[in-house]
N, C-alpha and C positions, 0 to 999 in steps of 0.2 A: 709888799710887791701885789699888786691885782693879777686876778686871771687862773683859770680852771683847765685843765685838761684830762680827757676821758683816760682811768687806770685801770689795766687789766687786774695788776699787783704788784705789789711792793716788798721785797724780802731781803735780807742779809745772810749770804750764804760766798761762795768761794768761785771766781773769775773759772769757768769750766774749758775756755779757750781760747786760742790766738797765745799773742806773747805777754798777756798778763796771766796766764794758768796758773791756779793756784794759791791766787792772793784774793785776800779778803775783798767784799767788796759788798755795796749796796746798791742792790736794781730794781730802777723805776720802769715798769715795761707800759709801755700805751699803747691804748688800742684804735683801730684804724689800719689798714692796709688794702693798696689796691695791686699791689705787685703780683700776687695771687701765685706764689710757688707752689707747685704740687706735691711736695716733698717736705712742706715744712710742718713743723712740728709744734706751731701755736695758731692752729688757724682757726681757733678759739678766739683770739683778738684782732681777729679782720676787722666787726663790726662795730665801728666805734661807737655808734647809740647803744651797743646792749651792756656798754659799760658806766659805772657812773662816774662823774668826773668830781676832782678833786683841786681844790687851791695850791696854787703852788707854793704858797706862804706853809702852807699843810706839810707838804712833799719835803720843804726844806726841812722842816724839823723831824720827820722821820729822818731823814739823812745824817741829822746833829747826832740824833741819838744812835744813829748806826757806829757814827764816828766814835763815841765814845764806848763802844761793845766793842770797834776794833776794826771796823770798814775803812781800808785805806783807800778808795774811793769811790766815786759813784757810776754807775752805769745805766746812761740810758738808752731804753732797747723799745721794740714793739714786737709785733706789729710792725710799722715803718714810723720810726717817730719825726723824721722829719717830713711827714704830711702835715706838722703842728708846725705853728712859731714855738720856737724852744726858746727866747728871749727871753720872758718873764721866769722861766724856770731854772734856769741856768742862771740867770740874776740873782735870784732867790738863795739859790744855794750856796753862791759864794756872799752875799752878805750875810748868812747863818752860821756858815759850818767851814767853807772855806776846803773842802774839798776838791779832789783834781775831779774832773769830768770826763768823762768817757760815752763818747757818743757811738751806736751799731746803726748802722745804717745800709741800705740797698744803693742808696746814690742818686734815686731818682730824680729826688726834689734839691732845691735851693738850699745850701747851709743856711741855718739859725743858730740862734744860741754862741756859747763861747767855750768852745769843748778843747778841753787838754789833750785829746788822743781821740783821734777820729778811725775805727775801724768799718772799714769796705768792705762790703761783700757783698760785690755788681752781680746780676743774673742776666744769663745771657737773652733771655726772651725780654726784659727790660733793662736794656744799659744805663750805667749811670752814666751821670755828668761829668764833662771833663774837668769840671773847676773842684768837682772834688776829689775828681781821680788825682789832679796835681797836688791837693793838698790833703790826703790819707796819710796816717801813720803806718797804717798796715792793710794789707788788701787779702782778704780771705776768699778763697773760690772754693765752692763745695764741688767736688769731684765725683759724678757719677757716670760719666761713659766719656772718651775720645776727644769728643766735639769742647766736653767742658775743659779740655787739658787747654788745645785749640783755641779757646775763649782766655784762659787764665793767661797765657801766652800773648796773647792780643792785647790783653789789657795791660799786661804789665808795664807792655812797652810806653805806657803813658801815665805809669804812676811813680816816678823816678827817684821820688825818696821816699817810699813805703816801704816795708819787709813784708817780705811774699810766703803766704801762707797758703796751701792744699789742705785743701779740709775734707777728707773720704764723706759723701752721704752715710747719715745713721743707716746703718741695717744692710747696705750696699756692700757687695763683696768683691763685684767689678770697681767699684769707686775707688775704696780700700786697694786695690791687688795697684791701680794705677799710679793713685797718688803716691805709694812707698814705692814703686818703681821709678814714678818719675824724678822725686826726689832725691831719692840715690844716684840718677845721673844727671842732676840740674843742680849744684852745688847753690846758687842762687835761692833756692825756693826751701823753705822748712814744712815739716809735718805739723798741722793742729788735729789734735783729737776730741773729741768730746767727753773730755775725762769726769765731767758730773754726770754723765748718764751712764759711765762706768762705776762710779762710785755710787750711784743711786740719791745724788743730791740733788738740790732743786739748784 
């Protein structure tokens, strides 16, 4: 499979957040993001031109090596991975190692690739596309203030098949307080924490 993508990093670690927290995973972090969240913890990934391109076959080979080391699935993240056409990458992974493929996206672009699991983390300032809302497996809303809670409820009405998650913004005491209180009184929601940051792993 031909094709290359700008890559910030690849690494084998544990999924730190969402429904698959604690599971062994191989991460492919692609470069490029125009969503520009002020609280983003990977702002170094925003400029695609600042990162080298890698062939999708080489990335698939890395995923295969991670599978041999215990990775249960591949996570394609960013940046915003759907700024790119992911068809060649997901095809290469499936042809090489057949690991399940998870995509983490804000949902601002059309879906590409063939993911087995879609984590949608939409943003108030740049809402997601309706077709991704309808297709996502988990809806993960980052909470900093009450406006984020209103956005979460509104967005959830369109994500009918998704598991609903509230995730406090890292370092936001208000976000943590609001998310905990809200999940206590709204049982359709679950709390997601960035456990990898607490554990100080990648």
